[in-house]
N, C-alpha and C positions, 0 to 999 in steps of 0.2 A: 473535576471530568464531566459528571451527570451535568455539572451548571455549564460547563463549557460545549460539548457536544447536544444537551439537550435545550440550552434554554439560548445559548448567544448564536450556535449552529440550526437548531433548531428542530434536530432528528429526532423522533421519536422513540420515547422509552418504553420498550414492550416487555421488559422484564428485570426485576432489583431484587438483590436479596442485599444478605447484611456485608457482603465481601463483593460483592460484582455486579455490576449492568451493561444489559445488552437494548443496544441501542438498530430500530430498523433502516439501511440505507440503500434504496433502492428496492434492486432484488437480492442485498447480502445484509448479514446480519453483525454486527460489530460486537464482540463481547468483551470488558473490562474488567478484569481481577486483581482484586485488591494485590499488592504486597507491601510488605514492609520496607523491602529494598526490591530497586528496580532502577533499569537502564534504558533512557533514551531510544525510539527504534523509529523504522520510517515503515509508512504504508502511503498506498494511491487509493485516492476515488476515482473511477472513470465519472466523465463529464461531458454533453452531448460535442459532438465534431467542430459544432460550429458556436461554440458558446466560449471560449474561451476568455472572450475581453467583457464580454455582462457576468463571469463568475468573478473576472478580478474587481470589478467596481463591488460587487456584491461582499467579499471579500474584504475591501478594503474597509469598509464601513464597522469590520467586528474583529479583524487581526492584522498585524504588520507583516505583508507580505517581504518573504527572503530573496534577496537579491542576490544576481552573481554579475559581474561586471557593469552595473547598473539597472541593468534588465529585471524586468519586474514578470513579463511571460519569458520563460525558455523554448527556445526554437529546438526542437531534437531533429532536423531534418531526415537522418538518417533513418528513423521510425516512423515519420510526413507527421509527428504531434507535437503540442504545443504543450508545455507544463507549468504551473503555479505551484510555490511552496510556502506554508508558514509554519510555525507552530503551531499546536494545540498547549491545553496546561499543563502537561507534563512534560516539555520541550521534545516531543516525538513530531518529527520532520514528516508532517502531512502535504499532500500534493492532491491539486487536481491536475489528470492530463486528460487533453483531448484528442483521441486519434482520428486522422482524416479519412482513413480508409476504412473507419468503419462507417458503418448507414446508420445513425443512432443521431441528424439531425435532429432538432427541435426549436422552436419559434417560439415568440414571446419572452417577457423577463426571467433572467435567472433567478430561482429561489431554490428552497430545500431540497423539494421535490424535484428537480431538477439533477441533481444527484443521482448516478445510474448502479454504485454499486462499489464493491472494494473491486481492484484489479489488478492490486501490486500487491506483495511482503516484501521485504528486508529478508537477506538471508546472509549475516557475515558468518563466514566458515575460516578456516588457514588452509583448508586442500577443496578446490572449485568443482576438480575431477573427480575425488570421491565421493562430495555432495550431489553431481551431476548423476555419475553413475546412481547410485542408492535411487536418485530423485526418478528416473528413468525406469529403472526395474521396477520400483513399484507402480510405477502411474502411467510411463509411457511417453510421458512430456518429452518432449525436445528440446535442441540449443534452438533459442529465438533471435540472439544476438550475442554480439562477444566472445570471449574466449574464457580458457582457463588458468591465465596466470593472474589477473585482477577481477575480471568483471565478467560475469555471464548473466543473461535474462534468459530462461528458461521456460517454455511455457510456447503463448499465441499471444496475440494481440487483447483478447479475448479478458486475460488473467498469465501475472510474469511472476515466478520468483526472482526478486531479483540478487544475486548470488554475489558477494564480492569478497575479495582478498582482503580480512580485516586489518593481517598486519603490512601491505601495503597499499592501503585505498580506504577512505572515509566517505562520508555522506555528500554527495551534493548537493545542496550549492553553497555551504556552509562550512565543510570541513570540518565537522564534530566526528567526535571520535564515532566508529562504526562498531557497537556492542553488541554481542551474540546473545539477545535475548531472547528466553523462551517461547514459545506462543504455541498454539496449537491452531491449525487450519482442517475444515471441512470445505470442499469444490467438487468440481464434475468434471470429467474428462469423457469423450466418446462415448457417453452416456451411461459411464458409470461415477460411481458415488468414492471418494475417497475420503479418509481421516487420519491427516499424519499430525503428530509433535514434534518441533524442532526443540530439542531438549540439549543441554550441554554441546552446542554444535552440532547434533547427531538426528537425524532423520529415523523416525519408525511409525509404523502404523499404530494407533489407536483402537480400542473398542468402545471405550467410555468416553464420553466429552466433558470437558470444564463442566 
């Protein structure tokens, strides 16, 4: 993973220990913690709203693109966004998403510095409504898209929890099984910082980071 994100993708390795590595990705930090047993996951990186084509060509020099119906760029017209998917070296489904409603247009060639930050994290559960209620109570995030049966995006265009019912839905575009992998996230909303852990399909506030 260090070779993938550091050498192949060109991200800055800002901290490393015997069992973890942290990379700077635009406004975000991606921290990877080693586990003997792990399950693949899904997360997304924000890219400039006008550079999905350039990002695709940049990615094709590094990874195989995950397609849906033969298409390399997925058109999410209901979000006014376009996205590209690929596997990292641990088979996490990683996404580049260009949101047309955001005023983040950039000119010039696409490169590592064009990646603006982490903007989505998957959250497979068995009860979307309960998870939504917990997240809203903790952080006041609101429903962005979807419903409570199979898929619910929670947050806003700057950052989303992609909450799915793991019993009825798999990951797009591959159909890979949606494992409820543990993670910790630190984010800001309405000028307040939140530090949450997702463990055993349950959300809870944490005091000390991993």
